[in-house]
Backbone bond lengths (Angstrom), bond angles and torsions (degrees), N, CA, C in turn:
res aa  C-N    CA-C-N  psi(-1)  N-CA   C-N-CA  omega(-1)  CA-C   N-CA-C  phi
1 M - - - 1.447 - - 1.533 110.74 -
2 Y 1.346 115.46 -37.17 1.468 118.16 -179.74 1.520 110.55 -63.00
3 I 1.340 116.46 -48.19 1.471 119.88 -176.76 1.524 110.97 -65.66
4 T 1.320 117.54 -32.52 1.459 120.83 -177.38 1.517 113.12 -81.96
5 F 1.332 117.63 -41.23 1.460 119.92 -170.87 1.528 114.86 -108.99
6 I 1.314 118.81 -36.30 1.463 120.99 -172.67 1.526 112.20 -92.44
7 R 1.340 117.23 -49.91 1.461 119.35 -175.82 1.524 113.52 -59.60
8 P 1.335 120.89 -38.44 1.470 118.34 176.44 1.525 112.91 -60.53
9 L 1.323 117.14 -31.42 1.468 119.39 176.82 1.524 111.34 -70.05
10 L 1.321 116.79 -35.70 1.460 120.46 178.82 1.527 111.88 -72.62
11 E 1.318 116.70 -25.00 1.466 120.40 -177.18 1.520 113.76 -101.32
12 Y 1.307 117.86 0.16 1.463 120.27 -176.51 1.530 109.62 -63.11
13 A 1.307 117.38 125.60 1.471 125.31 178.98 1.529 111.47 56.33
14 D 1.312 117.15 37.29 1.461 120.54 -176.30 1.524 113.37 -65.68
15 I 1.299 117.88 -24.38 1.460 120.21 177.59 1.520 110.36 -67.39
16 V 1.312 116.45 -34.81 1.462 121.38 -178.02 1.523 110.98 -75.42
17 W 1.312 118.81 -46.76 1.465 120.77 -173.28 1.529 113.69 -94.20
18 D 1.327 118.63 6.57 1.460 120.67 -177.07 1.526 113.09 -66.76
19 N 1.303 118.79 -14.65 1.464 120.05 178.85 1.529 111.71 -90.30
20 C 1.332 117.47 20.11 1.463 120.72 178.02 1.528 109.62 -74.81
21 S 1.310 116.62 179.37 1.464 120.90 -176.30 1.530 111.13 -70.60
22 I 1.308 115.15 159.77 1.465 121.40 -179.88 1.521 110.42 -64.80
23 E 1.318 117.10 -34.92 1.458 120.57 179.58 1.524 111.28 -62.17
24 L 1.331 116.50 -42.41 1.467 119.62 178.44 1.526 111.47 -67.25
25 K 1.316 116.54 -38.33 1.470 119.53 176.77 1.521 110.75 -63.72
26 N 1.327 116.56 -40.13 1.470 120.03 177.99 1.520 111.45 -65.73
27 D 1.343 117.51 -36.02 1.467 120.85 177.29 1.522 110.94 -63.40
28 I 1.326 116.23 -41.51 1.465 120.43 179.57 1.526 110.07 -68.32
29 E 1.324 115.94 -40.05 1.464 120.16 178.44 1.532 110.53 -64.70
30 A 1.325 117.24 -32.69 1.466 121.26 179.54 1.527 111.16 -64.33
31 V 1.329 117.26 -31.10 1.465 120.17 176.80 1.523 109.75 -63.62
32 Q 1.330 116.19 -43.14 1.465 119.18 178.63 1.527 110.58 -66.78
33 H 1.318 117.38 -38.70 1.468 119.80 179.04 1.525 110.63 -62.25
34 E 1.325 116.28 -42.11 1.458 119.35 179.08 1.530 110.92 -66.21
35 A 1.313 117.12 -38.33 1.461 120.39 176.95 1.527 110.56 -63.89
36 A 1.324 117.56 -38.54 1.460 120.97 178.12 1.522 110.46 -64.09
37 R 1.315 116.75 -38.72 1.468 119.93 177.80 1.526 111.00 -66.74
38 I 1.320 116.85 -39.39 1.464 120.25 179.75 1.524 110.77 -67.15
39 V 1.326 116.67 -42.94 1.464 121.26 -177.92 1.531 110.74 -63.30
40 T 1.327 116.32 -42.66 1.466 119.23 -176.41 1.522 113.46 -90.97
41 G 1.312 117.70 -14.90 1.453 120.64 -176.68 1.512 112.57 77.85
42 A 1.330 117.12 18.91 1.466 121.78 -178.78 1.528 110.20 -78.26
43 T 1.317 114.97 162.43 1.463 120.67 178.04 1.519 109.46 -98.31
44 K 1.330 116.33 178.06 1.465 121.40 177.84 1.521 111.60 -67.79
45 L 1.335 117.52 -16.60 1.458 121.06 -178.53 1.526 112.41 -79.35
46 C 1.311 116.72 -14.06 1.467 120.99 -179.25 1.532 109.44 -75.67
47 R 1.348 115.77 138.14 1.465 119.42 178.81 1.523 110.24 -69.43
48 I 1.316 116.00 132.28 1.460 120.60 -174.45 1.528 111.84 -70.19
49 D 1.335 118.59 -32.55 1.464 119.36 -179.68 1.530 111.21 -66.98
50 R 1.320 117.15 -37.83 1.467 119.46 176.39 1.523 111.02 -70.08
51 L 1.311 115.33 -37.04 1.460 119.96 179.04 1.530 110.78 -62.95
52 M 1.325 116.37 -44.47 1.465 120.81 179.04 1.528 110.78 -66.45
53 A 1.321 117.02 -35.55 1.468 120.38 178.08 1.525 110.52 -68.28
54 D 1.333 116.99 -39.03 1.466 120.15 178.67 1.522 111.24 -64.49
55 L 1.333 116.47 -37.37 1.463 120.62 179.34 1.525 112.25 -81.79
56 N 1.343 116.43 -12.96 1.463 122.26 -176.24 1.530 111.12 61.58
57 W 1.328 115.83 40.53 1.467 122.47 176.97 1.516 108.77 -104.22
58 D 1.320 115.93 137.11 1.464 120.66 170.78 1.515 108.33 -80.54
59 T 1.329 116.06 156.40 1.452 119.06 173.46 1.524 108.48 -68.92
60 L 1.299 116.55 158.87 1.461 119.63 179.37 1.526 110.75 -66.20
61 A 1.333 117.16 -32.04 1.469 120.15 176.95 1.529 110.53 -63.67
62 E 1.322 116.74 -41.68 1.470 120.35 178.17 1.526 110.62 -66.80
63 R 1.304 117.18 -39.27 1.468 120.56 178.35 1.526 110.63 -66.02
64 R 1.337 117.77 -37.54 1.471 120.28 177.08 1.520 110.60 -65.53
65 R 1.337 116.75 -40.82 1.460 120.34 178.93 1.530 110.70 -62.17
66 K 1.336 116.67 -45.31 1.464 120.27 177.99 1.520 111.34 -62.43
67 H 1.320 116.76 -39.19 1.455 120.40 -179.96 1.528 110.84 -65.16
68 R 1.336 117.11 -40.89 1.471 119.93 177.07 1.516 111.10 -61.85
69 L 1.342 116.62 -42.41 1.463 120.08 179.76 1.525 111.98 -64.97
70 I 1.323 116.88 -39.08 1.462 120.63 178.83 1.519 110.56 -64.95
71 V 1.321 116.73 -43.89 1.471 119.62 -179.92 1.522 110.58 -66.50
72 F 1.337 117.41 -40.14 1.464 119.36 177.97 1.525 110.77 -64.03
73 F 1.325 117.48 -40.99 1.463 120.35 177.28 1.525 110.45 -60.95
74 K 1.331 116.88 -44.14 1.460 120.29 178.29 1.520 111.09 -63.04
75 M 1.328 117.24 -34.91 1.462 120.21 177.71 1.520 111.14 -65.65
76 T 1.331 117.12 -38.84 1.462 119.88 -176.53 1.521 112.62 -72.90
77 I 1.340 118.17 -29.62 1.466 118.90 -178.46 1.522 112.76 -100.78
78 G 1.334 116.86 3.35 1.458 120.03 173.61 1.515 115.42 86.50
79 L 1.318 119.01 20.26 1.460 120.94 178.47 1.523 112.66 -95.89
80 S 1.305 117.32 -2.67 1.460 120.81 -179.96 1.536 108.51 -94.05
81 P 1.323 117.35 169.28 1.466 119.27 175.80 1.533 110.66 -59.08
82 E 1.307 115.63 151.31 1.467 120.97 -174.04 1.517 113.21 -62.71
83 Y 1.317 118.53 -27.73 1.458 119.96 -178.30 1.527 112.43 -73.43
84 L 1.335 118.64 -12.47 1.455 120.77 178.01 1.525 112.84 -89.33
85 T 1.309 118.31 -26.11 1.467 121.97 -175.58 1.525 113.03 -59.36
86 P 1.335 121.14 -41.63 1.474 118.90 179.28 1.528 113.99 -67.67
87 L 1.306 118.27 -10.51 1.463 120.51 -179.74 1.522 113.17 -78.19
88 I 1.325 117.61 -11.15 1.467 121.08 178.53 1.525 108.15 -72.02
89 P 1.334 117.46 125.40 1.474 118.73 179.22 1.523 110.40 -66.77
90 Q 1.306 115.68 133.82 1.457 121.93 179.93 1.522 109.24 -97.51
91 P 1.344 117.61 141.24 1.469 119.20 177.23 1.522 110.20 -65.30
92 Q 1.303 115.00 139.32 1.460 119.80 -178.66 1.522 109.25 -114.24
93 A 1.308 114.66 149.23 1.457 119.59 177.66 1.524 108.79 -70.33
94 Q 1.312 116.09 149.59 1.456 121.27 179.01 1.522 108.92 -67.37
95 P 1.323 118.18 119.39 1.465 119.33 -176.98 1.524 113.01 -75.96
96 Y 1.314 117.89 -10.87 1.452 120.60 -176.13 1.519 110.30 -106.66
97 V 1.322 115.49 142.89 1.451 120.83 173.84 1.523 106.42 -90.80
98 L 1.291 115.92 113.35 1.459 120.52 -178.12 1.519 110.46 -88.16
99 R 1.318 116.35 141.58 1.462 120.63 -176.66 1.513 112.79 -65.66
100 N 1.320 117.30 -35.45 1.455 119.43 -172.19 1.526 113.26 -107.46
101 R 1.299 118.20 22.81 1.465 118.02 -176.96 1.526 112.26 -68.46
102 A 1.333 118.58 -26.45 1.461 121.19 178.29 1.528 111.20 -87.37
103 D 1.309 117.72 -10.62 1.466 121.17 -177.00 1.520 113.35 -86.99
104 V 1.315 118.01 -0.43 1.455 120.49 -178.78 1.522 108.18 -76.34
105 S 1.323 115.55 121.37 1.463 118.94 -179.42 1.521 109.00 -103.48
106 V 1.304 115.29 142.37 1.445 121.68 178.18 1.512 108.01 -93.15
107 I 1.306 115.98 127.03 1.461 120.94 -178.83 1.521 107.82 -97.10
108 H 1.303 115.87 119.36 1.455 121.33 177.39 1.518 108.07 -100.22
109 C 1.306 115.75 135.61 1.456 118.62 177.36 1.521 109.42 -139.93
110 N 1.284 114.23 154.82 1.451 120.90 177.64 1.522 106.69 -97.29
111 T 1.309 116.67 95.30 1.463 120.09 -174.59 1.521 111.89 -68.65
112 Q 1.316 117.67 -27.32 1.452 119.58 -179.81 1.525 110.31 -68.27
113 A 1.317 117.39 -44.50 1.462 120.24 179.15 1.511 110.13 -67.72
114 Y 1.330 117.62 -36.72 1.460 121.91 178.97 1.519 110.52 -66.21
115 A 1.316 116.78 -43.89 1.475 120.68 -179.62 1.521 110.95 -68.29
116 S 1.335 118.31 -34.58 1.454 120.01 -178.18 1.523 112.06 -69.20
117 S 1.331 117.53 -20.83 1.470 118.80 178.72 1.517 111.57 -72.05
118 F 1.349 117.58 -17.91 1.454 120.90 179.25 1.524 112.95 -96.54
119 L 1.320 117.73 -6.03 1.455 119.75 -179.61 1.513 110.28 -74.15
120 P 1.333 118.72 137.31 1.466 120.15 179.25 1.528 110.95 -71.09
121 L 1.285 115.45 145.22 1.457 120.57 177.95 1.518 108.51 -80.78
122 T 1.315 116.40 135.04 1.479 119.94 -179.26 1.497 110.55 -112.69
């Protein structure tokens, strides 16, 4: 019942309100912790991290992070609504001419030969 009826309410528009204060996020997380205690019949003395692991539930913060990543991925490949696509930051050219930009040297190394010098001889 929690996963079907309560958690969707806690996660509704989570991308928008995820920048709220830590106290509010902790209050929302406390609802899930209490639901985990009710589902398992555990007491307040039970460690919440073990309880969540036993139920195989992610924290709401982790679920919000995954949801943000999924939406950003959809924005980059064009599966999101069109009004979200312009919100992706575009790389900009460096407006300044740096004095030493041509002086950067690329160091090439043979990592296989370097790594083999540390292997023990058998």
